[in-house]
C-alpha positions, 0 to 999 in steps of 0.5 A: 176464490176457489176454482174447481175444474171438471175435465173430460171429453164430453162427446156428447155432454149428458144429463149425468155430466150436468148433474156433476157440474151442478154439484161441482159448482157447489164446492167452489166459487167458480167451475171451469169445465175443460173440454179435451180431445181424447186421442184414445177415442174417436170423437163424433163432435168437434171440440168446439161443438162440444164447448158450445153445447156445454155452454148452452147447457150450463148457461143458467148456472152462475160461475161456470166457464167452459173452455177447450184444453189441449196438453196435460191437465196438470198444466191447465190446472196451474194456469187456471190456479185451480184448487181441485178437480171434480170427477163424476163416477158411476161405479167401480169401473169409473173409479178404477179408471179415474184413480190413476189419473187423479194420482198422476195429476196430484203428483204433477200439479199438487191439485187434489181430485174429488170424486162425486158419485153420479145420480143413481137415476143416471148411472146408465147414461154414458156418452159412448152409450148415447152415441150407440143408441143414436147410431141405431136410431134410438131416442136420446132426448131424455139422456142429453141436454136440449140441442145435443140430440140434434147435434149428435144426429146431424154429426152421424148423418153427415159422417163427421168425426173429429 
């Protein structure tokens, strides 16, 4: 049985992420979406809220598991018995940011990373832009799965950042 892992902060999960999850699932028998706390970013939603939103968004996809992760991805890959990491990329900047991480993860765990080009129709959709649009009262419902826009607006209204 092959296990693919899609790691990320997913703050919030977007339709672009879902596109990558669907295609990553086709590459393996099981897909594990690992939701991480990124210390370099100020999170809007808690890790647990992100896990629950992704579980809801992927509920109809067989063979998908969602869980939180802390620590090194390489350690999680070994614990899961993962065969590959799948990362979506929208363009050159994403590739430039992801390549060193892929090489380090391979160095530490022996697990290869596969880059999946994002759907060009969603190339402009990034979690940071979704949050920025929402902060300024813009419409994000067509950028995120059901329920995510409400969670983002609620977190912005309550001033919660985790």
